[in-house]
A tleap script that builds the chain and sets N, CA, C and O, in Angstrom:
source leaprc.protein.ff14SB
mol = sequence {
  NMET GLU LEU PRO PHE LEU ASN GLU SER GLN
  LEU GLN GLN LEU LEU ASP LEU ASP ASP GLY
  LYS THR ASP LEU LEU ARG GLU MET ALA THR
  LEU PHE LYS ALA GLU THR PRO ARG ARG LEU
  ALA ALA ILE GLN GLU GLY LEU ASP ALA SER
  ASP ALA ALA ALA VAL GLY GLU ALA ALA HIE
  ALA LEU LYS GLY ALA SER GLY LEU MET GLY
  ALA GLN THR VAL PHE ASP LEU ALA ARG ASP
  LEU GLU LEU LYS ALA LYS THR GLY THR LEU
  PRO SER ARG ALA GLU ARG MET GLU LEU LEU
  SER GLY LEU GLY ASP ALA VAL SER HIE ALA
  GLN ALA GLY ILE ASP ASN PHE LEU SER LYS
  VAL ARG CSER
}
set mol.1.N position { 0.835 -1.181 0.000 }
set mol.1.CA position { 0.000 0.000 0.000 }
set mol.1.C position { 0.878 1.242 0.000 }
set mol.1.O position { 1.737 1.392 0.868 }
set mol.2.N position { 0.677 2.116 -0.942 }
set mol.2.CA position { 1.427 3.360 -0.985 }
set mol.2.C position { 0.776 4.380 -0.074 }
set mol.2.O position { -0.444 4.550 -0.073 }
set mol.3.N position { 1.597 5.046 0.690 }
set mol.3.CA position { 1.111 6.096 1.557 }
set mol.3.C position { 1.164 7.401 0.774 }
set mol.3.O position { 2.037 7.567 -0.078 }
set mol.4.N position { 0.258 8.325 1.039 }
set mol.4.CA position { 0.176 9.539 0.221 }
set mol.4.C position { 1.429 10.405 0.271 }
set mol.4.O position { 1.676 11.175 -0.657 }
set mol.5.N position { 2.216 10.297 1.322 }
set mol.5.CA position { 3.409 11.125 1.458 }
set mol.5.C position { 4.648 10.455 0.882 }
set mol.5.O position { 5.729 11.044 0.893 }
set mol.6.N position { 4.507 9.234 0.379 }
set mol.6.CA position { 5.656 8.488 -0.109 }
set mol.6.C position { 5.337 7.849 -1.453 }
set mol.6.O position { 4.296 7.214 -1.620 }
set mol.7.N position { 6.231 8.020 -2.393 }
set mol.7.CA position { 6.105 7.396 -3.710 }
set mol.7.C position { 6.934 6.118 -3.689 }
set mol.7.O position { 8.139 6.140 -3.938 }
set mol.8.N position { 6.270 5.006 -3.387 }
set mol.8.CA position { 6.988 3.733 -3.270 }
set mol.8.C position { 7.592 3.285 -4.595 }
set mol.8.O position { 8.558 2.522 -4.604 }
set mol.9.N position { 7.043 3.745 -5.708 }
set mol.9.CA position { 7.626 3.356 -6.995 }
set mol.9.C position { 9.036 3.931 -7.146 }
set mol.9.O position { 9.880 3.327 -7.808 }
set mol.10.N position { 9.297 5.082 -6.544 }
set mol.10.CA position { 10.651 5.649 -6.562 }
set mol.10.C position { 11.602 4.742 -5.779 }
set mol.10.O position { 12.727 4.490 -6.211 }
set mol.11.N position { 11.146 4.261 -4.639 }
set mol.11.CA position { 11.975 3.341 -3.848 }
set mol.11.C position { 12.207 2.042 -4.605 }
set mol.11.O position { 13.300 1.477 -4.565 }
set mol.12.N position { 11.182 1.576 -5.288 }
set mol.12.CA position { 11.329 0.356 -6.079 }
set mol.12.C position { 12.361 0.544 -7.190 }
set mol.12.O position { 13.134 -0.371 -7.472 }
set mol.13.N position { 12.383 1.706 -7.817 }
set mol.13.CA position { 13.379 1.991 -8.862 }
set mol.13.C position { 14.791 1.939 -8.287 }
set mol.13.O position { 15.705 1.416 -8.924 }
set mol.14.N position { 14.967 2.477 -7.091 }
set mol.14.CA position { 16.286 2.425 -6.452 }
set mol.14.C position { 16.665 0.982 -6.138 }
set mol.14.O position { 17.823 0.591 -6.290 }
set mol.15.N position { 15.703 0.206 -5.709 }
set mol.15.CA position { 15.928 -1.213 -5.437 }
set mol.15.C position { 16.320 -1.942 -6.721 }
set mol.15.O position { 17.233 -2.768 -6.726 }
set mol.16.N position { 15.626 -1.627 -7.796 }
set mol.16.CA position { 15.905 -2.253 -9.087 }
set mol.16.C position { 17.301 -1.901 -9.604 }
set mol.16.O position { 17.935 -2.714 -10.277 }
set mol.17.N position { 17.779 -0.698 -9.294 }
set mol.17.CA position { 19.123 -0.294 -9.718 }
set mol.17.C position { 20.198 -1.205 -9.130 }
set mol.17.O position { 21.273 -1.375 -9.707 }
set mol.18.N position { 19.890 -1.783 -7.980 }
set mol.18.CA position { 20.839 -2.661 -7.291 }
set mol.18.C position { 20.430 -4.129 -7.461 }
set mol.18.O position { 20.711 -4.968 -6.605 }
set mol.19.N position { 19.754 -4.424 -8.597 }
set mol.19.CA position { 19.334 -5.788 -8.915 }
set mol.19.C position { 18.552 -6.457 -7.797 }
set mol.19.O position { 18.709 -7.650 -7.538 }
set mol.20.N position { 17.702 -5.668 -7.136 }
set mol.20.CA position { 16.845 -6.215 -6.093 }
set mol.20.C position { 17.487 -6.324 -4.729 }
set mol.20.O position { 16.817 -6.672 -3.756 }
set mol.21.N position { 18.770 -6.034 -4.638 }
set mol.21.CA position { 19.435 -6.052 -3.332 }
set mol.21.C position { 19.076 -4.763 -2.593 }
set mol.21.O position { 18.828 -3.728 -3.213 }
set mol.22.N position { 19.053 -4.837 -1.293 }
set mol.22.CA position { 18.633 -3.676 -0.507 }
set mol.22.C position { 19.789 -2.816 -0.017 }
set mol.22.O position { 19.555 -1.778 0.603 }
set mol.23.N position { 21.022 -3.214 -0.277 }
set mol.23.CA position { 22.173 -2.484 0.273 }
set mol.23.C position { 22.166 -1.004 -0.102 }
set mol.23.O position { 22.299 -0.145 0.769 }
set mol.24.N position { 22.013 -0.702 -1.373 }
set mol.24.CA position { 22.028 0.688 -1.836 }
set mol.24.C position { 20.881 1.474 -1.223 }
set mol.24.O position { 21.080 2.580 -0.720 }
set mol.25.N position { 19.699 0.914 -1.261 }
set mol.25.CA position { 18.527 1.607 -0.725 }
set mol.25.C position { 18.658 1.822 0.778 }
set mol.25.O position { 18.310 2.889 1.285 }
set mol.26.N position { 19.152 0.831 1.483 }
set mol.26.CA position { 19.338 0.983 2.938 }
set mol.26.C position { 20.369 2.069 3.243 }
set mol.26.O position { 20.184 2.864 4.164 }
set mol.27.N position { 21.435 2.102 2.481 }
set mol.27.CA position { 22.457 3.133 2.695 }
set mol.27.C position { 21.889 4.525 2.419 }
set mol.27.O position { 22.139 5.469 3.169 }
set mol.28.N position { 21.130 4.638 1.348 }
set mol.28.CA position { 20.521 5.921 1.009 }
set mol.28.C position { 19.500 6.343 2.070 }
set mol.28.O position { 19.412 7.522 2.411 }
set mol.29.N position { 18.734 5.389 2.589 }
set mol.29.CA position { 17.762 5.687 3.639 }
set mol.29.C position { 18.464 6.168 4.903 }
set mol.29.O position { 17.995 7.089 5.572 }
set mol.30.N position { 19.584 5.543 5.221 }
set mol.30.CA position { 20.365 5.951 6.393 }
set mol.30.C position { 20.881 7.375 6.216 }
set mol.30.O position { 20.811 8.182 7.143 }
set mol.31.N position { 21.392 7.682 5.043 }
set mol.31.CA position { 21.871 9.047 4.772 }
set mol.31.C position { 20.730 10.058 4.823 }
set mol.31.O position { 20.893 11.155 5.356 }
set mol.32.N position { 19.585 9.690 4.273 }
set mol.32.CA position { 18.426 10.583 4.298 }
set mol.32.C position { 18.041 10.900 5.740 }
set mol.32.O position { 17.790 12.056 6.081 }
set mol.33.N position { 17.997 9.875 6.583 }
set mol.33.CA position { 17.640 10.078 7.984 }
set mol.33.C position { 18.679 10.917 8.725 }
set mol.33.O position { 18.329 11.714 9.596 }
set mol.34.N position { 19.941 10.742 8.384 }
set mol.34.CA position { 21.004 11.482 9.063 }
set mol.34.C position { 21.069 12.940 8.613 }
set mol.34.O position { 21.298 13.832 9.430 }
set mol.35.N position { 20.871 13.182 7.336 }
set mol.35.CA position { 21.036 14.525 6.788 }
set mol.35.C position { 19.799 15.406 6.909 }
set mol.35.O position { 19.921 16.628 7.001 }
set mol.36.N position { 18.628 14.815 6.912 }
set mol.36.CA position { 17.397 15.608 6.915 }
set mol.36.C position { 17.282 16.525 8.131 }
set mol.36.O position { 16.903 17.684 7.958 }
set mol.37.N position { 17.586 16.077 9.346 }
set mol.37.CA position { 17.503 17.007 10.481 }
set mol.37.C position { 18.442 18.211 10.323 }
set mol.37.O position { 18.103 19.321 10.733 }
set mol.38.N position { 19.603 17.992 9.739 }
set mol.38.CA position { 20.540 19.112 9.508 }
set mol.38.C position { 19.969 20.097 8.491 }
set mol.38.O position { 20.116 21.311 8.632 }
set mol.39.N position { 19.325 19.561 7.479 }
set mol.39.CA position { 18.728 20.432 6.458 }
set mol.39.C position { 17.553 21.216 7.032 }
set mol.39.O position { 17.382 22.396 6.727 }
set mol.40.N position { 16.754 20.567 7.854 }
set mol.40.CA position { 15.649 21.265 8.504 }
set mol.40.C position { 16.172 22.364 9.436 }
set mol.40.O position { 15.613 23.460 9.489 }
set mol.41.N position { 17.239 22.062 10.163 }
set mol.41.CA position { 17.838 23.061 11.046 }
set mol.41.C position { 18.393 24.238 10.235 }
set mol.41.O position { 18.268 25.389 10.651 }
set mol.42.N position { 19.000 23.953 9.090 }
set mol.42.CA position { 19.528 25.027 8.238 }
set mol.42.C position { 18.400 25.897 7.696 }
set mol.42.O position { 18.552 27.113 7.579 }
set mol.43.N position { 17.277 25.279 7.368 }
set mol.43.CA position { 16.116 26.058 6.921 }
set mol.43.C position { 15.641 26.962 8.044 }
set mol.43.O position { 15.388 28.147 7.829 }
set mol.44.N position { 15.519 26.402 9.247 }
set mol.44.CA position { 15.054 27.206 10.380 }
set mol.44.C position { 16.023 28.352 10.673 }
set mol.44.O position { 15.591 29.482 10.901 }
set mol.45.N position { 17.312 28.075 10.669 }
set mol.45.CA position { 18.302 29.119 10.916 }
set mol.45.C position { 18.212 30.215 9.859 }
set mol.45.O position { 18.277 31.400 10.184 }
set mol.46.N position { 18.062 29.822 8.602 }
set mol.46.CA position { 17.927 30.800 7.531 }
set mol.46.C position { 16.676 31.646 7.684 }
set mol.46.O position { 16.702 32.856 7.462 }
set mol.47.N position { 15.577 30.997 8.065 }
set mol.47.CA position { 14.330 31.736 8.288 }
set mol.47.C position { 14.479 32.701 9.459 }
set mol.47.O position { 14.046 33.851 9.382 }
set mol.48.N position { 15.098 32.228 10.551 }
set mol.48.CA position { 15.285 33.081 11.726 }
set mol.48.C position { 16.137 34.301 11.407 }
set mol.48.O position { 15.932 35.375 11.973 }
set mol.49.N position { 17.098 34.131 10.495 }
set mol.49.CA position { 17.990 35.228 10.113 }
set mol.49.C position { 17.452 36.017 8.918 }
set mol.49.O position { 18.089 36.966 8.461 }
set mol.50.N position { 16.286 35.628 8.417 }
set mol.50.CA position { 15.717 36.234 7.201 }
set mol.50.C position { 16.716 36.211 6.051 }
set mol.50.O position { 16.842 37.173 5.294 }
set mol.51.N position { 17.421 35.091 5.939 }
set mol.51.CA position { 18.450 34.897 4.914 }
set mol.51.C position { 17.875 34.026 3.792 }
set mol.51.O position { 17.938 32.798 3.851 }
set mol.52.N position { 17.321 34.670 2.785 }
set mol.52.CA position { 16.661 33.953 1.693 }
set mol.52.C position { 17.619 33.008 0.975 }
set mol.52.O position { 17.225 31.912 0.577 }
set mol.53.N position { 18.872 33.423 0.807 }
set mol.53.CA position { 19.841 32.565 0.111 }
set mol.53.C position { 20.086 31.281 0.888 }
set mol.53.O position { 20.129 30.200 0.301 }
set mol.54.N position { 20.246 31.389 2.207 }
set mol.54.CA position { 20.481 30.200 3.032 }
set mol.54.C position { 19.250 29.297 3.036 }
set mol.54.O position { 19.375 28.074 2.970 }
set mol.55.N position { 18.072 29.893 3.112 }
set mol.55.CA position { 16.836 29.110 3.077 }
set mol.55.C position { 16.728 28.390 1.741 }
set mol.55.O position { 16.415 27.200 1.694 }
set mol.56.N position { 16.985 29.106 0.667 }
set mol.56.CA position { 16.894 28.511 -0.664 }
set mol.56.C position { 17.867 27.365 -0.856 }
set mol.56.O position { 17.522 26.341 -1.445 }
set mol.57.N position { 19.074 27.536 -0.360 }
set mol.57.CA position { 20.095 26.487 -0.488 }
set mol.57.C position { 19.702 25.235 0.301 }
set mol.57.O position { 19.809 24.118 -0.205 }
set mol.58.N position { 19.251 25.428 1.533 }
set mol.58.CA position { 18.860 24.287 2.363 }
set mol.58.C position { 17.606 23.613 1.806 }
set mol.58.O position { 17.506 22.386 1.803 }
set mol.59.N position { 16.651 24.417 1.337 }
set mol.59.CA position { 15.427 23.853 0.766 }
set mol.59.C position { 15.744 23.081 -0.511 }
set mol.59.O position { 15.145 22.038 -0.774 }
set mol.60.N position { 16.676 23.585 -1.296 }
set mol.60.CA position { 17.076 22.898 -2.527 }
set mol.60.C position { 17.689 21.532 -2.195 }
set mol.60.O position { 17.368 20.532 -2.839 }
set mol.61.N position { 18.560 21.494 -1.202 }
set mol.61.CA position { 19.183 20.229 -0.800 }
set mol.61.C position { 18.134 19.245 -0.275 }
set mol.61.O position { 18.186 18.055 -0.588 }
set mol.62.N position { 17.189 19.737 0.515 }
set mol.62.CA position { 16.128 18.877 1.034 }
set mol.62.C position { 15.235 18.384 -0.093 }
set mol.62.O position { 14.813 17.228 -0.099 }
set mol.63.N position { 14.951 19.255 -1.035 }
set mol.63.CA position { 14.129 18.878 -2.190 }
set mol.63.C position { 14.792 17.738 -2.968 }
set mol.63.O position { 14.137 16.757 -3.319 }
set mol.64.N position { 16.072 17.869 -3.229 }
set mol.64.CA position { 16.783 16.838 -3.988 }
set mol.64.C position { 16.796 15.497 -3.279 }
set mol.64.O position { 16.526 14.462 -3.887 }
set mol.65.N position { 17.110 15.517 -1.998 }
set mol.65.CA position { 17.178 14.270 -1.233 }
set mol.65.C position { 15.809 13.618 -1.108 }
set mol.65.O position { 15.678 12.401 -1.243 }
set mol.66.N position { 14.797 14.426 -0.851 }
set mol.66.CA position { 13.457 13.856 -0.684 }
set mol.66.C position { 12.897 13.356 -2.007 }
set mol.66.O position { 12.176 12.358 -2.038 }
set mol.67.N position { 13.219 14.034 -3.093 }
set mol.67.CA position { 12.772 13.561 -4.401 }
set mol.67.C position { 13.383 12.221 -4.740 }
set mol.67.O position { 12.711 11.335 -5.268 }
set mol.68.N position { 14.653 12.078 -4.438 }
set mol.68.CA position { 15.350 10.823 -4.704 }
set mol.68.C position { 14.755 9.671 -3.897 }
set mol.68.O position { 14.667 8.541 -4.376 }
set mol.69.N position { 14.349 9.977 -2.663 }
set mol.69.CA position { 13.830 8.935 -1.779 }
set mol.69.C position { 12.320 8.753 -1.881 }
set mol.69.O position { 11.746 7.955 -1.140 }
set mol.70.N position { 11.673 9.474 -2.777 }
set mol.70.CA position { 10.240 9.309 -2.964 }
set mol.70.C position { 9.388 9.972 -1.898 }
set mol.70.O position { 8.198 9.679 -1.779 }
set mol.71.N position { 9.990 10.866 -1.118 }
set mol.71.CA position { 9.264 11.570 -0.055 }
set mol.71.C position { 8.539 12.761 -0.683 }
set mol.71.O position { 8.994 13.901 -0.586 }
set mol.72.N position { 7.421 12.481 -1.319 }
set mol.72.CA position { 6.744 13.451 -2.175 }
set mol.72.C position { 6.271 14.697 -1.432 }
set mol.72.O position { 6.442 15.807 -1.937 }
set mol.73.N position { 5.690 14.546 -0.267 }
set mol.73.CA position { 5.202 15.710 0.471 }
set mol.73.C position { 6.358 16.600 0.901 }
set mol.73.O position { 6.263 17.824 0.810 }
set mol.74.N position { 7.447 16.001 1.368 }
set mol.74.CA position { 8.632 16.774 1.740 }
set mol.74.C position { 9.159 17.504 0.512 }
set mol.74.O position { 9.500 18.684 0.581 }
set mol.75.N position { 9.223 16.797 -0.611 }
set mol.75.CA position { 9.685 17.397 -1.872 }
set mol.75.C position { 8.842 18.617 -2.226 }
set mol.75.O position { 9.380 19.679 -2.537 }
set mol.76.N position { 7.525 18.463 -2.178 }
set mol.76.CA position { 6.625 19.556 -2.550 }
set mol.76.C position { 6.804 20.775 -1.639 }
set mol.76.O position { 6.872 21.908 -2.116 }
set mol.77.N position { 6.878 20.536 -0.335 }
set mol.77.CA position { 7.054 21.639 0.612 }
set mol.77.C position { 8.403 22.322 0.419 }
set mol.77.O position { 8.491 23.550 0.454 }
set mol.78.N position { 9.456 21.529 0.215 }
set mol.78.CA position { 10.792 22.095 0.013 }
set mol.78.C position { 10.862 22.877 -1.295 }
set mol.78.O position { 11.486 23.937 -1.356 }
set mol.79.N position { 10.227 22.359 -2.335 }
set mol.79.CA position { 10.209 23.051 -3.629 }
set mol.79.C position { 9.511 24.403 -3.504 }
set mol.79.O position { 10.000 25.412 -4.013 }
set mol.80.N position { 8.368 24.415 -2.826 }
set mol.80.CA position { 7.634 25.669 -2.646 }
set mol.80.C position { 8.460 26.678 -1.853 }
set mol.80.O position { 8.482 27.865 -2.180 }
set mol.81.N position { 9.137 26.205 -0.814 }
set mol.81.CA position { 9.968 27.095 -0.007 }
set mol.81.C position { 11.158 27.613 -0.808 }
set mol.81.O position { 11.522 28.785 -0.703 }
set mol.82.N position { 11.760 26.741 -1.602 }
set mol.82.CA position { 12.886 27.161 -2.442 }
set mol.82.C position { 12.447 28.257 -3.412 }
set mol.82.O position { 13.161 29.243 -3.596 }
set mol.83.N position { 11.296 28.093 -4.024 }
set mol.83.CA position { 10.793 29.097 -4.958 }
set mol.83.C position { 10.528 30.428 -4.263 }
set mol.83.O position { 10.830 31.488 -4.810 }
set mol.84.N position { 9.964 30.372 -3.055 }
set mol.84.CA position { 9.727 31.598 -2.292 }
set mol.84.C position { 11.046 32.277 -1.951 }
set mol.84.O position { 11.167 33.499 -2.037 }
set mol.85.N position { 12.021 31.483 -1.568 }
set mol.85.CA position { 13.326 32.049 -1.205 }
set mol.85.C position { 13.987 32.714 -2.415 }
set mol.85.O position { 14.615 33.765 -2.283 }
set mol.86.N position { 13.846 32.107 -3.576 }
set mol.86.CA position { 14.437 32.683 -4.792 }
set mol.86.C position { 13.851 34.051 -5.112 }
set mol.86.O position { 14.538 34.918 -5.651 }
set mol.87.N position { 12.575 34.239 -4.777 }
set mol.87.CA position { 11.937 35.529 -5.036 }
set mol.87.C position { 12.068 36.465 -3.846 }
set mol.87.O position { 11.592 37.600 -3.894 }
set mol.88.N position { 12.708 36.002 -2.781 }
set mol.88.CA position { 12.889 36.829 -1.592 }
set mol.88.C position { 11.632 36.957 -0.756 }
set mol.88.O position { 11.534 37.846 0.089 }
set mol.89.N position { 10.677 36.083 -0.982 }
set mol.89.CA position { 9.405 36.117 -0.261 }
set mol.89.C position { 9.404 35.035 0.810 }
set mol.89.O position { 8.838 33.960 0.613 }
set mol.90.N position { 10.031 35.317 1.930 }
set mol.90.CA position { 10.071 34.328 3.010 }
set mol.90.C position { 8.780 34.392 3.817 }
set mol.90.O position { 8.164 35.453 3.924 }
set mol.91.N position { 8.373 33.269 4.378 }
set mol.91.CA position { 7.136 33.247 5.164 }
set mol.91.C position { 7.239 34.129 6.414 }
set mol.91.O position { 8.323 34.369 6.945 }
set mol.92.N position { 6.080 34.596 6.856 }
set mol.92.CA position { 6.027 35.377 8.093 }
set mol.92.C position { 6.358 34.462 9.276 }
set mol.92.O position { 6.466 33.246 9.121 }
set mol.93.N position { 6.515 35.064 10.452 }
set mol.93.CA position { 6.826 34.251 11.639 }
set mol.93.C position { 5.756 33.187 11.889 }
set mol.93.O position { 6.083 32.033 12.165 }
set mol.94.N position { 4.508 33.561 11.796 }
set mol.94.CA position { 3.425 32.598 12.025 }
set mol.94.C position { 3.456 31.494 10.972 }
set mol.94.O position { 3.266 30.320 11.290 }
set mol.95.N position { 3.693 31.867 9.741 }
set mol.95.CA position { 3.768 30.876 8.660 }
set mol.95.C position { 4.982 29.969 8.826 }
set mol.95.O position { 4.935 28.795 8.457 }
set mol.96.N position { 6.063 30.505 9.377 }
set mol.96.CA position { 7.283 29.707 9.576 }
set mol.96.C position { 7.027 28.543 10.511 }
set mol.96.O position { 7.453 27.417 10.252 }
set mol.97.N position { 6.325 28.823 11.608 }
set mol.97.CA position { 6.030 27.765 12.579 }
set mol.97.C position { 5.221 26.651 11.916 }
set mol.97.O position { 5.507 25.468 12.098 }
set mol.98.N position { 4.223 27.041 11.156 }
set mol.98.CA position { 3.380 26.067 10.466 }
set mol.98.C position { 4.186 25.294 9.428 }
set mol.98.O position { 4.058 24.075 9.311 }
set mol.99.N position { 5.012 26.008 8.680 }
set mol.99.CA position { 5.841 25.384 7.651 }
set mol.99.C position { 6.811 24.378 8.263 }
set mol.99.O position { 6.909 23.244 7.793 }
set mol.100.N position { 7.525 24.786 9.304 }
set mol.100.CA position { 8.501 23.897 9.934 }
set mol.100.C position { 7.823 22.684 10.564 }
set mol.100.O position { 8.347 21.571 10.510 }
set mol.101.N position { 6.663 22.908 11.156 }
set mol.101.CA position { 5.912 21.796 11.735 }
set mol.101.C position { 5.459 20.831 10.632 }
set mol.101.O position { 5.562 19.613 10.778 }
set mol.102.N position { 4.964 21.389 9.544 }
set mol.102.CA position { 4.533 20.553 8.420 }
set mol.102.C position { 5.672 19.774 7.807 }
set mol.102.O position { 5.521 18.600 7.466 }
set mol.103.N position { 6.825 20.431 7.664 }
set mol.103.CA position { 8.001 19.737 7.130 }
set mol.103.C position { 8.434 18.612 8.067 }
set mol.103.O position { 8.726 17.501 7.624 }
set mol.104.N position { 8.473 18.910 9.357 }
set mol.104.CA position { 8.863 17.889 10.333 }
set mol.104.C position { 7.937 16.689 10.311 }
set mol.104.O position { 8.388 15.544 10.350 }
set mol.105.N position { 6.633 16.957 10.248 }
set mol.105.CA position { 5.658 15.859 10.183 }
set mol.105.C position { 5.837 15.054 8.898 }
set mol.105.O position { 5.820 13.824 8.926 }
set mol.106.N position { 6.008 15.744 7.779 }
set mol.106.CA position { 6.160 15.058 6.486 }
set mol.106.C position { 7.416 14.194 6.481 }
set mol.106.O position { 7.404 13.081 5.957 }
set mol.107.N position { 8.494 14.704 7.062 }
set mol.107.CA position { 9.740 13.934 7.146 }
set mol.107.C position { 9.523 12.686 7.999 }
set mol.107.O position { 9.950 11.594 7.621 }
set mol.108.N position { 8.868 12.841 9.137 }
set mol.108.CA position { 8.616 11.685 10.008 }
set mol.108.C position { 7.793 10.624 9.295 }
set mol.108.O position { 8.099 9.434 9.370 }
set mol.109.N position { 6.748 11.061 8.605 }
set mol.109.CA position { 5.903 10.110 7.869 }
set mol.109.C position { 6.686 9.436 6.742 }
set mol.109.O position { 6.554 8.231 6.524 }
set mol.110.N position { 7.492 10.211 6.034 }
set mol.110.CA position { 8.275 9.646 4.931 }
set mol.110.C position { 9.279 8.616 5.453 }
set mol.110.O position { 9.433 7.539 4.876 }
set mol.111.N position { 9.955 8.957 6.545 }
set mol.111.CA position { 10.929 8.024 7.090 }
set mol.111.C position { 10.257 6.741 7.569 }
set mol.111.O position { 10.800 5.651 7.389 }
set mol.112.N position { 9.088 6.865 8.173 }
set mol.112.CA position { 8.346 5.677 8.597 }
set mol.112.C position { 7.930 4.857 7.371 }
set mol.112.O position { 7.982 3.627 7.399 }
set mol.113.N position { 7.520 5.532 6.309 }
set mol.113.CA position { 7.146 4.832 5.084 }
set mol.113.C position { 8.326 4.113 4.443 }
set mol.113.O position { 8.187 3.000 3.938 }
set mol.114.N position { 9.474 4.753 4.469 }
set mol.114.CA position { 10.690 4.128 3.925 }
set mol.114.C position { 11.041 2.888 4.746 }
set mol.114.O position { 11.363 1.837 4.193 }
set mol.115.N position { 10.974 3.026 6.074 }
set mol.115.CA position { 11.252 1.875 6.939 }
set mol.115.C position { 10.262 0.744 6.667 }
set mol.115.O position { 10.643 -0.426 6.618 }
set mol.116.N position { 9.003 1.098 6.493 }
set mol.116.CA position { 7.972 0.098 6.203 }
set mol.116.C position { 8.266 -0.598 4.872 }
set mol.116.O position { 8.166 -1.821 4.772 }
set mol.117.N position { 8.625 0.178 3.861 }
set mol.117.CA position { 8.953 -0.395 2.561 }
set mol.117.C position { 10.123 -1.371 2.692 }
set mol.117.O position { 10.077 -2.478 2.156 }
set mol.118.N position { 11.160 -0.958 3.400 }
set mol.118.CA position { 12.339 -1.809 3.559 }
set mol.118.C position { 12.020 -3.080 4.348 }
set mol.118.O position { 12.623 -4.128 4.117 }
set mol.119.N position { 11.081 -2.982 5.268 }
set mol.119.CA position { 10.739 -4.167 6.063 }
set mol.119.C position { 10.016 -5.217 5.213 }
set mol.119.O position { 10.000 -6.400 5.554 }
set mol.120.N position { 9.424 -4.772 4.108 }
set mol.120.CA position { 8.691 -5.699 3.238 }
set mol.120.C position { 9.586 -6.350 2.183 }
set mol.120.O position { 9.161 -7.295 1.518 }
set mol.121.N position { 10.821 -5.860 2.019 }
set mol.121.CA position { 11.694 -6.394 0.979 }
set mol.121.C position { 12.760 -7.275 1.620 }
set mol.121.O position { 13.258 -7.006 2.713 }
set mol.122.N position { 13.076 -8.309 0.909 }
set mol.122.CA position { 14.131 -9.202 1.405 }
set mol.122.C position { 15.487 -8.546 1.222 }
set mol.122.O position { 15.716 -7.828 0.249 }
set mol.123.N position { 16.371 -8.796 2.153 }
set mol.123.CA position { 17.738 -8.240 2.078 }
set mol.123.C position { 18.565 -8.917 1.033 }
set mol.123.O position { 19.731 -8.568 0.847 }
savepdb mol mol.pdb
quit
């Protein structure tokens, strides 16, 4: 069952790249889990400093990683934030809290979905 926040077909493509072995996908999932909190922190720091360039850079990195891992909701939120940062239109303080909370929730759901996907595949 595909969850709305995760594109399992993307994960399947990564699995297929490694001839059905899970080593590559597991390594990528581990990196995604390790790097995502740093990217979220960089977004928050950029927002707190009203630094559109820093926000855009961190959102771009999060967008790329989440797209690769099939974390569609995270990808969409990061893409929207990156576009806003490019135009210098950063969210207000109230919007920032909602945005960061939404990103955090989407990341948690995506990571749980990735773990669920990996639990269903043989090593």
